[in-house]
C-alpha positions in Angstrom: -0.1 0.0 0.1 1.7 3.2 -1.1 1.0 6.7 1.0 -1.1 9.2 -1.1 -0.5 12.8 -0.2 -3.4 14.8 0.6 -2.3 18.2 -0.1 -0.4 19.1 -3.3 3.0 20.6 -3.4 3.2 24.5 -2.3 -0.4 24.3 -0.6 -0.8 24.7 3.2 -2.9 23.2 5.7 -3.5 23.7 9.2 -2.7 21.0 12.1 -3.1 21.6 15.7 -0.9 18.6 17.3 -3.0 16.8 19.8 -1.0 13.4 19.9 2.4 12.3 18.7 3.5 8.6 18.3 7.2 9.0 17.4 9.9 11.1 15.8 8.2 10.9 12.2 4.6 11.0 13.3 2.0 10.0 13.1 0.8 13.2 14.3 -2.7 13.5 15.4 -4.5 17.0 14.6 -7.5 18.8 16.2 -8.7 19.5 12.8 -9.1 15.9 12.0 -6.4 14.4 9.6 -3.4 12.4 11.0 0.1 13.3 9.2 3.4 11.5 8.9 6.5 13.1 7.9 8.3 12.0 4.7 11.9 12.0 4.5 12.6 11.5 8.1 14.7 8.7 9.5 14.0 8.1 13.2 13.3 4.7 15.2 10.0 3.5 16.1 8.9 3.9 19.7 10.0 0.5 20.4 13.2 1.0 19.3 13.1 -1.0 16.2 13.9 0.6 12.6 12.4 -0.1 9.1 13.9 -2.4 6.9 15.8 -0.5 3.9 16.0 2.6 5.9 18.6 4.3 8.0 18.6 3.2 11.7 19.9 6.6 13.9 21.6 6.0 16.9 18.9 8.1 18.9 16.2 6.2 20.6 12.6 6.5 19.3 11.6 8.3 22.5 14.3 10.9 22.2 13.3 11.3 18.4 9.6 11.7 19.4 10.5 14.1 22.3 12.5 16.3 19.9 9.6 16.3 17.2 7.4 17.4 20.2 9.8 20.1 21.4 9.9 21.5 17.5 6.1 21.6 17.5 6.0 23.7 21.0 6.3 21.4 23.6 3.7 18.8 25.4 1.3 18.9 28.2 1.6 15.4 29.4 2.6 12.2 28.0 1.6 8.1 28.6 3.9 5.7 28.2 4.2 5.8 24.5 2.2 9.0 23.2 2.7 12.5 24.1 -0.3 15.0 23.9 -1.1 18.6 24.4 
């Protein structure tokens, strides 16, 4: 199953993050959609790496926490998901 972009290149959309799974998403948006970042190499939250992709040294938790920081910080977290 291939991924299909829902937004054409050059267009913008609004996503108010509510939950983040790991360093490349998914990111749940208050407006409804979930997004995943393309072109980002990040470990999964369970520390695994996808086959045929780079496997960074940073942990899945560190990658997720860094993405959360870039997006403005969290209001809390469960064992695996950070939320606003």
